[in-house]
N, C-alpha and C positions, 0 to 999 in steps of 0.2 A: 068421033072415031066409030068405025063399023065394028060389029061383033067379031068379024074375022080378024081385024087388026088387033083387037084386044087379046084375042086368043093367042096370036103369034107373039105378042109382047110378053105375055105370061110365060110362054114356053121359053122365051129368051132369058128372062129373069131366073127361071129355074135352072137353066143350064149354067148361068154365071154363078149362081149360088153353089152349085155342085163343084164347079171348078175352083172357086175361092176356098171352099172347105178343104179340098185336096191340097191346094197350095199351102194353106195354113198348117195342115198336118205335116206336109213335107218340110216346111220352114222350121217348125218346132222340132221335128225329128233331127233336122240338120244341126240346129242349135244344140240340142241335147248331145248329139254325137260329137260335135266339135268341142262342146264344153267338157264332155267326158274325156275326149282325147287330151284337151288342155290340162285337165286335172291329173290325168294319169302321167302326163309328161313333165309335171312340175318336179323340182328336186325332192328327194327323200320320200317319194311315194311308195316305191318298191325297193326292197333290198336294204343293204347297209347305206347309211347316210354319209356320202363322201363329203358333202358340204360341211357337216359338223367336224369331221376329221380335219378337213383343210383349215377351217376356222380355228380349231384348237392348235394346230401346228403353227399357224401365224401368231396366235396369242402367246404360245409358249416361247417361240423365237423372240418375240418382242420382250418378254420378261427377262430372258437370258441376256439379251442385248442391253437392256436398261440396267441390269445389275453389274454386268462386267465392264461396261464402258459408258458411264453416264455423262457423255459430252453432248453439246448442243446438236451436232450433226446426227449422232445416234439417237437422241431423243426425238428428233424429227422423223427418223426412220421408224422408231417404235410407235409413234403416233399414227403413221401411215399404215403400219401392220395391224394395229388395233381397229382403225377405221375400216380396213379391208375385211377384217374378221366379222365386224358387225354387218357390213354390207352383204356378205355371204350368208349370214344367218337370217337376215331379213328376207331372203329369197325363198326360204322354206315356208310353204303354205300351211294354213291352219288345219287342213285335212291330213297333213302328213303325220305319221306316227311319231316322228321326231320333233314335232312342233313344240311340245312342252319342254323338251330338253334344250331345244334351240332358244326358247324364251329365257330359260334360266341362264344359259351361257351369254345371251345377249345382254341381260341385266348385269351380269358379272363384268363383261367387257366394257359396258357403258360406265360402270363404276370405276374400272381401271382407267378409262379414258378421262374421267373427271379428275382422278388422282394425278394422272399424268399432266393434265392441263394445269393443275395446281403447281406441279414441279416446273412446268414451262413458264408459268407466271413468275415464279421465284427467280428463275434463271434470267428472264427478261428484265426484272427489276435489278438484279445483280449486274447485268450488262449496262444498264443506265448508270449505276454507281461507278462502274469501271471507267466508262467514257467520261463521266463528270470529273472523276479523280485524276484523269490523265492530263487535264488542261492546266498544268502548273503555270504560275503560282495561283493558289486559291485563297479567297478571303475567308474570314471566320464564318460568315453566313453560308458560303459555298461548301465549306467542309462540314458544317452542320447538316446541310442537305444531303451530302454524300453519306454521312453516318446514318441519317434517317432512312435512306434507301437500303443500306445494308441491314438495318434493323427490320425494315419491312420485309425484305427477302427472307431473313431468318424466321420471322413470325409466320410467313406464308408456309415455309417448309414444316413448321411444327404442327400445322393442321392436317398433314398427311397421316392417316391412321397407322398405328404401329404394325398391324398385320398386313399392310399393303406391300405389294412386291416392289414398290418404289421407295420403301422405307430406307433401304441400304444406300441407294444413291442420294436420297434426301439427306441422310446423316452425313454422308461424305461432303455434300455441298454445304451443309450447315457448318461443319468444322472449317471449311475453306472460307465461308463468308464471315464467320466469327473472327478468324485471323485477320481478314481484310478490314473488318470493323475496328479491331484493336489498332491496326496500323493507321487507319483513318482518324481514330481518336487521338493517336499520338501526333499525327500531323496537325490536327486541330489545336492540340495543346501547344505544339511548336509555333503555330501561327499566332496564338494568343501571347505566348512568351516573346515572340519576335516584336510584336507591337509594343508590349510593355518595355522590352529592352531598348527599343529605339527611343521611346519617350524618356526613359531613365537616362540614356546617353545624352540626349539633348538637354535635359535638366542639369546633368553634371557639367556639360560644356558651358552652359549659361553661368553656372556657379564659378567655373574656372576662369571665365572671362572677367567676372566681377572681382574675383580675388586677384587676378593679374593686374587689373587697373589700380588696385589699392595696395599692392605689395610694397612693404617698406623694410622688410628684413629677410634674413635667410629662412626663418620659420614660415613667413608668408609665401615665399617662393617654393618651399617644400610642399605646402598645402596646394598651391597651384599645380605643381607637378602631379601630386596624388589625385587631384580632381580630374586632370586630363587622362591619367592612367585608368581611373574608374570608368570614365566615359568610353575609352577604347575597349575595355574589357566587356562592357555591355554590348557594344557593337559586334565584337568577336563572338559573342554568345548567340548571335542571330544565325539560324540555320539556313542553308541554301534551300531553294524552292519555296521560300516564303515571300510574301508580297513586299516586305521591307528589306529584303536582302540586298538588292541593287543599290538602294539609297544608303544602306548601312556601309557598303563597300566604298561608296563615294565619300561619305563622311569620315570613314577610317583614314583616308588619305589626308583630309584636312586636319583631323584631330591629331594625327601623328606628327604633322608639321608643327602644330601648336605645342605638342609635347617636347619636340626637339628644341624649339625656341625657349620654352620654359626651362628645360634642362640646361641649355647653354647659359641662360640668364642666372640660374642657380649656381652654376660653376663659376661664373664671373663674379657673382656676389660673394661666394665663399672665398675666392681668390683675393678679392679686394678686402674682405674682412680679415683674412690672414695678414695681408700687408698692413692694414690699419692696426691690427693687434700687435704686429712686430714694432710699429712706430711707437705705440703706447708703451710697450715693454722696454724699448731702448730709452725712452724718455724717463721712465722710472729708474733705470740703471744710472742714467746721467745725474738725476737728482740725488741718488744715493751716493754717487762718487763725489758730488759737490760737498755733501755734508762731511765727507772724510777728507776734504781738500785734495782729492785725487783729480787734479784738473786735466791731466792728460787723458785719463780714462773718461772723464766727463765730456771732454771735447769729442772723443771718439764716439761715445754713445749719442751725443746730440747730433753729430753728423749722420750717424746711421738712422736716427729718428727722423731727421729732416729729409734724408734721401727716400725713406720709406713713405712718409706722408705725402711727398710730392708725386709718388707713383699712383696715388688714388685718383681714378678717372673723374673728370668733372661731372660726368653724367651718371655716376654711381650713387648708390644709396648713402655712402659715407662722405660724399662731397661736401655737404654743409658742415659736417663735423671736422673735416680735414682742413678746410680753409683757415679757420682761426688757429688751429694747432700748428699749421705750417709757419704762420707769422710768429707764434710763441716760440717754436723750436729755433727759428732763425735768430731771434733776439737772444734766446738762452745760449745758443751756440756762440754768439758774439761776446757775450759776457764771460763765458767760460774760457774763450780764447784769450781775452784780456787777462783773466785771472791766471791763465797758464803762462802768459808772457811775464807777468809779475813774478810768478813762482820761479821761472827760469832765471830771471835777473837776480832774485834774492838768493838763489842757490849759488850763482856765480860769485856774488859779493861775499856770501858766507864762506866760500872757499878761500877767498883772498884774506879776509879778516882772521880766519883760522890760522893762516900761515903767520900773520903779524902777531896776533895776541897769544898764540899758543906755541911759541918757539921753544927754545930750551928753558926759558923762564916765562911764566904767564904774566903778562904785563897789563892785560885788559880783559874785561868781560862785557859782552855786548848783547843787544837784542835787536833783531831786524824786524821792523814793522812794514806796513804796506807802502808808506811814503817816506820813511826815515829809518836811520839806524841810531840806536840810543845806547850809551854806555850804562851799564847797570849801576855805576857810581854817579849817575846823573850827568855825565859829560856827554853832550849832544854832538854827534858827528853827522855831517851832511854827506 
């Protein structure tokens, strides 16, 4: 390069340097001006801080709403209001004179949000318990899970500080959940009792069937009847909305039919026993009449005894006892009828001899035996 070219290049570099310096100054000035404008236009830089006022109004409204109506829709609204309050406070810059106050309020509202979140978690847990408990019938394990959910919801509510604005709705929810827990525990107990009652009913039914197959007396059938009654009472004790209720209702129909049959068999047995007893009583009267030679009475009682014993059904518990007695009574009746015929003839002969021997002058004295008439002076008369 020539000296002239180098001189021109140096002049050009000098000109560029001067221009760049001016541009840099201008850019810095613009940045400072814009930065200043930005800082001055941020919230709460001049005058009263409307953002803090607005945030406080939202937070106060949230507190009033939470206390007055702690339902799930209102809780959602309260959460939104607290989040909006925090968002407003976060817009206040560090250079604002209200920045420190905004920081304090922000911490306060964040704490309230955490407490509210605790309340929300308790409500969500309670909702799970409500949904789970609504799917009737529930097993023991399912009721235990429902109870555990209510206990978890209650335990979550107890972590909310006493000085919290959410303490009042938390207490209200806690009372509600404790009542629901009590009801769930009762349902759990009812389910356990239902299972036990069903097993007891089935055990009683098994016993009743065994007793029924071996019943040989009125006492036995009374025990059968009591066993079926006990089984039915166990089934009737099973509450609705339990897992065993439907099965219990089905078994009730079956067991009641067995009870009716057992009752009928007991009545039949008692009736037959009464007939059998009447036969025995008539036989005793017949024997007593025979000892007194009251043959007409003996025949009547033997006939009654025979009629009664023949009424005993062949398939009854007294059939084996009644069969030989029917034969005995029949033979005894025949013998008494013969004795009655002899007595009737003897009475007729006695009347005739009385007219002969005891006329105006007694000319004879006689004795009437079973097969002969004998004069007391040893004169034998045929």
